[in-house]
C-alpha positions, 0 to 999 in steps of 0.5 A: 328899738328894743327898750323897756320903760316904766310907766313914769319913764314912758309918760315923761318921754311922751310928754317930751318927745313924739310918740314911737312907731310901736308900743307894747304895754304889759303889766297889772294896772289897767287904769295906768295903761289907759292913762298912757294910751290917752297920752299917746293919742293926745301926742299923735292925733288932734282931738278934732280928728280922732274920729278919722284917725284913731282905731281902738279894737280888741284883738278878738275882732282883728285877723291878719288882713284887718290888722294890715288894713288898720296899720297901713291906712293913711291918716286923713288930714293929719300927719299920723294916725293911731291904732290900739289893739287890746288884749293881744293875748287873745290871738291864738299862739300860732294864728296867722295874725301873729305872722302879719304883726311880726312882719309889720314890726320889721318895718312899721308905717311912718304915719301910724302909731301902733299900741299893743296892749296885753291883759293884766298878768299875761305872759309877755311876748318876747318878739313884741318886747324886743321889737317895740317900746316895751312899757311894763306897768307895775303896781304903784308903791305907797309914795308913788300912789300918794302922788298919783292920787294928788295928780288925779285930784288936780286933774279933777279940779281940786286938791286934798290936804295931806291927812285927807289924802292919807285917809282916802288911801287908808279907807279905799286901799291901793286899787286904782279903779276904786280910788279913781271913783272916790276922787270923781265923787269928791270932785263933785262936792269939792270947792276949787279954791279950798282943799278937801279935808279929812272930814269930807273924805270920811263923809264921802267914803263912809269910813271915819278916821281911825276905823280903816283896815290899816288901823285895825291891823296896826291895833292887832299887831301892837296888841291893842285888843280893845281898839282892835275889837272896837274897830272890827265892826266898822271895818268889816262894814266898809265897802269891799272889806270881807273877813278874808281880806282882813285876815290877808292883811293881818297875815302880811303884818304878822309875817313882818312882825315875825321877821322883826322878832327873829332879828331882835333875838339874833341881837340886831340893834333896834335901829337896824331892825327897822331899816332891815324890815324896810329893805325887806318890804322894798325888795318884796314890793309888798302891795296894799300896805299903808306905807313902807316906812310906816309899816316897817316902824309898826312891825318894829314896835310890835316885834318888841311885844311878841315872843317867838312862841306867841307870834308862831301861835298867832300865825297858826290861829290866823291861818285857822281863822282864814280857813273858817272864814272861807268855809261855805257854812260860816256866816258870822264873820264878826264873831269868828274874828272877835274870837281870834282877837281875844285868843291873841290878846296878851291876857289870853296868851298869859292864861294859855 
């Protein structure tokens, strides 16, 4: 039964077929884990019988005897029951419960569906991965993230225009939990037969179009200093945004531009530079970008506006700014970032 599936593959399989006897779910996106567990429960136990046939426990609450009792208890008024054990990494490595679990995996109960969940970024257990249907849930790429937001909105009873969805993603970022919260907020004010537009999204998230973290990064990379300075304050005032987070996003972009500059200097044609940058983003599976194609295009355009010494200096200044922002004695993030922007401006470069 050793199979490794992505979230999408596992979701489609569950929609199409009956649930497998044992699932082992690992990865970084806890919200997607919850969605998959909900689907397993939907496919296994009638909602009216869940009180009798579903047990959800933390591994810290379950020893070997309790695990055996949970998985071997027969279902009540149903064909199958489900047992969900969260954070299996909490079981000590050599504890007796692991012996019980491994023994059970050799011959799982035909009337129980067992789901074993690992916490985010936890090391995988090889025996579980080999004996169960192993679902590895990775972060969603930008295109998949757009679809996820659309589906989440549909389930909440409304739809988003394309520009509204883009602004929501650019404002909130790629973390699923905050995105889900914003979708729930929009559901409370949305009209079912009228798509939510960008103005309503901007009103609800408190960030106007063109004043997101991504907009600020793009302005810096494209050396539009007036826009970067003008959007600094509203971006820094947004919920969840700090100077360190802004520098982290900018640092990723500067590294991408540096690669673009190097490609151009090596004589790579401009059309191929963008495709090479896109391939680099895809292979690295960079998290938190606006969109892989968008960022590859911005980095390509920006690469034509920087020289090698300039981009090297920009990375050095960004590093020093990041260190300053992390200093416990610094309180003026806006002033520090404004100083960085002025130091990176083409006029300042020319005078240096």
